[in-house]
N, C-alpha and C positions, 0 to 999 in steps of 0.2 A: 938893081939888084937891093942896094941897101933901102929903097923905098920897100920893098917886100918886107924884109926884116921889120922896118918901122912899123908896117901895119899889123904885123904880127905882134909886135910888142904893143900898139896901142890894143888890140884885141885882148890880151891879156888883163890889161888895166880895164877895158871894159867887161870883161868876165867878172874880174874881182869885184867890181862895182854892180853887179847885178844884171847888166845888159846885154843878155846871152845873143840877141839878135845882132848887135852890133860887134860882139865880139867874133860870132861865127863869119858874120860878114867881111870883116877885115881878115879873118884868116883866109877864106876862100879865095877872096882877090887876091893874097900876097901869094898864094901858092898857084894860081893861075897866070902869074907874071911872066913875060917873055923871057926875061934877064933873070936869073936868081941862081944861088949857090945851094943845092940842097942840102949838102951837109949842116952847113950853117943855119939854113931854113928850119932845119927839123929839131935843132937844140931848142930854138924858141919856140916853134909849134906844138913840142912834145908838152911843154909849158900850158901854152895854150890849150892842147888836147885836155890837160887834166883839170884845169878850172871850171869849164861848165860841166863836164862829166861828173866830179867833185860834188859840185852845189845842185844838177840838175840832172840826175841819172835817168830819169825817164823821158827827158827831152830829146825828140826825134831829130834833132839839127846837131846837137850834141855828139849823138851816136854816128850819125852821118859824117862829120867832120872827123870823127875818129877812125872812121873806115876810109876815108880819104887819105887820112896820115898814114894808116897801116898799108894802103895799096901803093903809095910812094916809097914806103920802105921794103915794100916787097918787089918793087921796080915795075909797078906797072902803073897805066895812067887812072885809070878807074878799078874799081872792086869788081870781081866777079860776081854776077848775080846767081841765085841757084835755079834759075830757071830761063 
């Protein structure tokens, strides 16, 4: 559980230095962990969500990660697709 939070924190640091691939990779790995406390992780995940979207608003991986966060907040495991 703490490892997942640490990955999110490393993801935030990577996003702030411009390494979006590392940031999103760390975030995705953290959210896929078996043992996690979602309320705690979502606090850090929100920070990771904001960093790439503000620096790279057109980057598909930033939008996909945002959708993953929103799906977790809605209580679904995957975002619903329109098709």
